[in-house]
C-alpha positions as CSV (number, residue, x, y, z in Angstrom):
1,M,0.0,0.0,0.0
2,Q,1.3,3.5,-0.9
3,G,0.4,5.0,2.5
4,K,2.7,2.5,4.2
5,A,5.6,3.5,2.1
6,L,4.9,7.1,3.0
7,D,4.8,6.4,6.7
8,P,6.4,3.1,7.7
9,K,5.7,3.4,11.4
10,Y,2.0,2.5,10.7
11,S,0.6,-0.8,9.5
12,D,-1.8,-1.0,6.6
13,I,-4.8,-1.4,9.0
14,E,-3.7,1.6,11.1
15,I,-3.4,3.7,7.9
16,L,-6.9,2.8,6.8
17,Q,-8.3,3.5,10.3
18,R,-6.6,6.9,10.3
19,R,-8.0,7.8,6.9
20,R,-11.5,6.7,7.9
21,A,-11.3,8.7,11.1
22,K,-10.4,11.8,9.1
23,V,-13.2,11.3,6.7
24,T,-15.6,10.8,9.6
25,M,-14.4,14.0,11.3
26,M,-15.0,15.9,8.0
27,Y,-18.6,14.6,8.0
28,V,-19.1,15.5,11.6
29,G,-17.9,19.1,10.8
30,I,-20.3,19.2,7.8
31,I,-23.2,18.1,10.0
32,S,-22.5,20.9,12.5
33,I,-22.5,23.4,9.6
34,I,-25.8,22.0,8.4
35,M,-27.2,22.5,11.9
36,L,-26.0,26.1,11.9
37,F,-27.7,26.9,8.6
38,A,-30.8,25.0,9.6
39,G,-31.0,27.3,12.6
40,F,-30.5,30.3,10.4
41,T,-33.1,29.3,7.8
42,S,-35.6,28.4,10.6
43,G,-35.0,31.9,12.2
44,Y,-35.6,33.5,8.8
45,I,-38.9,31.7,8.4
46,L,-40.0,32.5,11.9
47,R,-39.1,36.2,11.4
48,M,-41.0,36.5,8.1
49,G,-44.5,36.8,9.7
50,Q,-43.6,39.6,12.0
51,A,-43.7,43.4,11.6
52,G,-40.8,45.1,9.8
53,W,-40.4,42.4,7.1
54,D,-40.4,43.7,3.5
55,A,-39.3,41.1,1.0
56,V,-36.0,41.7,-0.8
57,D,-35.1,40.3,-4.3
58,L,-31.9,38.4,-4.8
59,P,-29.3,40.5,-6.6
60,P,-28.4,39.4,-10.1
61,A,-24.8,38.7,-9.1
62,F,-26.0,35.9,-6.8
63,T,-27.3,34.1,-9.9
64,T,-23.9,34.4,-11.6
65,S,-22.1,33.1,-8.5
66,T,-24.5,30.1,-8.4
67,V,-23.5,29.1,-11.9
68,L,-19.8,29.5,-11.0
69,I,-19.9,27.4,-7.9
70,V,-21.9,24.6,-9.7
71,L,-19.2,24.6,-12.4
72,S,-16.5,24.4,-9.8
73,S,-18.0,21.1,-8.6
74,F,-17.5,19.7,-12.1
75,T,-13.9,20.8,-12.2
76,M,-13.4,19.2,-8.7
77,F,-15.0,16.0,-10.0
78,W,-12.6,16.1,-12.9
79,A,-9.6,16.4,-10.5
80,Q,-10.9,13.5,-8.4
81,A,-11.3,11.3,-11.5
82,A,-7.8,12.3,-12.7
83,V,-6.1,11.4,-9.4
84,K,-7.5,7.9,-9.6
85,K,-5.8,7.5,-13.0
86,N,-2.5,9.1,-11.7
87,Q,-2.9,12.0,-14.1
88,N,-1.1,14.6,-12.0
89,G,-1.3,17.3,-14.7
90,A,-5.1,16.9,-15.0
91,V,-5.4,16.9,-11.2
92,L,-3.6,20.2,-10.9
93,L,-5.5,21.8,-13.8
94,G,-8.9,20.7,-12.3
95,L,-7.9,22.0,-8.9
96,V,-6.7,25.4,-10.2
97,L,-9.9,25.8,-12.3
98,T,-11.9,24.9,-9.1
99,L,-9.9,27.6,-7.2
100,L,-10.5,30.2,-10.0
101,L,-14.2,29.5,-10.1
102,G,-14.4,29.7,-6.3
103,I,-12.7,33.1,-6.4
104,G,-15.1,34.1,-9.1
105,F,-17.9,33.0,-6.8
106,A,-16.6,35.1,-4.0
107,I,-16.2,38.2,-6.3
108,N,-19.7,37.8,-7.5
109,Q,-20.9,37.5,-3.9
110,Y,-19.2,40.8,-3.1
111,I,-20.8,42.4,-6.2
112,G,-24.2,41.0,-4.9
113,F,-23.6,42.6,-1.5
114,Q,-22.9,45.9,-3.3
115,Q,-26.1,45.5,-5.3
116,L,-28.0,44.9,-2.1
117,F,-26.4,47.9,-0.4
118,A,-27.2,50.2,-3.4
119,Q,-30.9,49.3,-2.9
120,G,-30.6,50.3,0.8
121,N,-30.5,46.6,2.0
122,S,-27.7,46.5,4.5
123,F,-26.8,44.1,7.4
124,V,-28.3,46.5,9.9
125,S,-31.6,47.8,8.6
126,R,-35.2,48.6,9.7
127,N,-36.2,46.0,7.2
128,T,-35.5,42.7,8.8
129,A,-35.6,40.9,5.5
130,S,-32.6,42.8,4.2
131,S,-30.6,41.8,7.3
132,W,-31.3,38.1,6.6
133,M,-30.7,38.5,2.9
134,N,-27.1,39.7,3.8
135,L,-26.5,37.3,6.7
136,L,-27.1,34.0,5.0
137,P,-24.8,34.5,2.0
138,F,-22.2,36.2,4.2
139,M,-22.1,33.1,6.6
140,H,-21.7,30.9,3.5
141,L,-18.9,33.1,2.2
142,L,-17.1,32.7,5.5
143,H,-17.2,28.9,5.2
144,L,-16.2,29.2,1.5
145,A,-13.0,31.0,2.7
146,G,-12.0,27.8,4.5
147,G,-12.7,25.9,1.3
148,L,-10.5,28.3,-0.8
149,L,-7.6,27.9,1.8
150,S,-8.0,24.1,1.6
151,L,-7.8,24.3,-2.2
152,L,-4.6,26.3,-2.0
153,V,-3.0,23.7,0.3
154,V,-4.2,20.8,-2.0
155,I,-2.9,22.6,-5.1
156,F,0.5,23.2,-3.4
157,R,0.7,19.5,-2.5
158,A,-0.5,18.4,-6.0
159,R,2.3,20.4,-7.5
160,K,4.8,18.3,-5.5
161,G,3.1,15.1,-6.7
162,A,1.8,14.2,-3.3
163,Y,-1.4,12.5,-4.6
164,T,-1.5,9.2,-6.3
165,A,-4.3,6.7,-7.1
166,E,-3.5,4.9,-3.8
167,N,-3.0,8.0,-1.6
168,Y,-5.1,11.1,-2.2
169,L,-6.8,11.6,1.2
170,G,-6.1,15.4,1.4
171,L,-7.7,15.9,-2.0
172,R,-10.6,13.7,-1.1
173,L,-11.3,15.7,2.1
174,S,-11.1,19.0,0.3
175,A,-13.4,17.7,-2.4
176,I,-16.0,16.5,0.1
177,Y,-16.0,20.0,1.7
178,W,-16.1,21.8,-1.6
179,H,-19.1,19.8,-2.9
180,F,-20.8,20.4,0.4
181,L,-20.3,24.2,0.0
182,D,-21.8,23.9,-3.5
183,I,-24.9,22.1,-2.3
184,L,-25.3,24.4,0.6
185,W,-25.2,27.5,-1.6
186,V,-27.7,26.0,-4.1
187,Y,-30.0,25.3,-1.2
188,L,-29.6,28.9,0.2
189,F,-30.1,30.4,-3.3
190,V,-33.3,28.4,-3.9
191,F,-34.5,29.1,-0.3
192,L,-33.9,32.9,-0.6
193,Y,-35.4,33.0,-4.1
194,L,-38.6,31.1,-3.2
195,I,-39.2,32.1,0.4
196,R,-39.5,35.9,0.7
């Protein structure tokens, strides 16, 4: 097994157990983020029926950012498929494209916030809906920052040839988190579009 060659102090079974533990911890972290956003969206729904709620339309830049983050999942899938075939050049290209699309997403989110602010919809407003319309995407953007940092680390390691078909745990963990961020944003986008 490749992992054993990388770290001879562990047996094959210990290496597999350590990998499974890391994947499990990633899913535990994802579940905690799901709970956070479930609380936010529940609070949003509860607040809708009260005074001071004037529905806010999604800014156009949020639609563009949605397209970009969905595309970034495809490039991440490409990188994952390439690593399983030991195609390091394709892995690196897929990861760099994912990073660029993620940065494009973040830039469009910033433009979306500017569009909201230009309409008088800020974080602190008499209109509670505008506060929520800013809060939910902003919290997602904070989590996306972690995903972008993870991508930078994975790209750095991929440039050094650290990932092979037998040993690509770091890339796998980054991909799991990135796909989760994609799904989370699509959920938030649909939620904010439909429930106003």
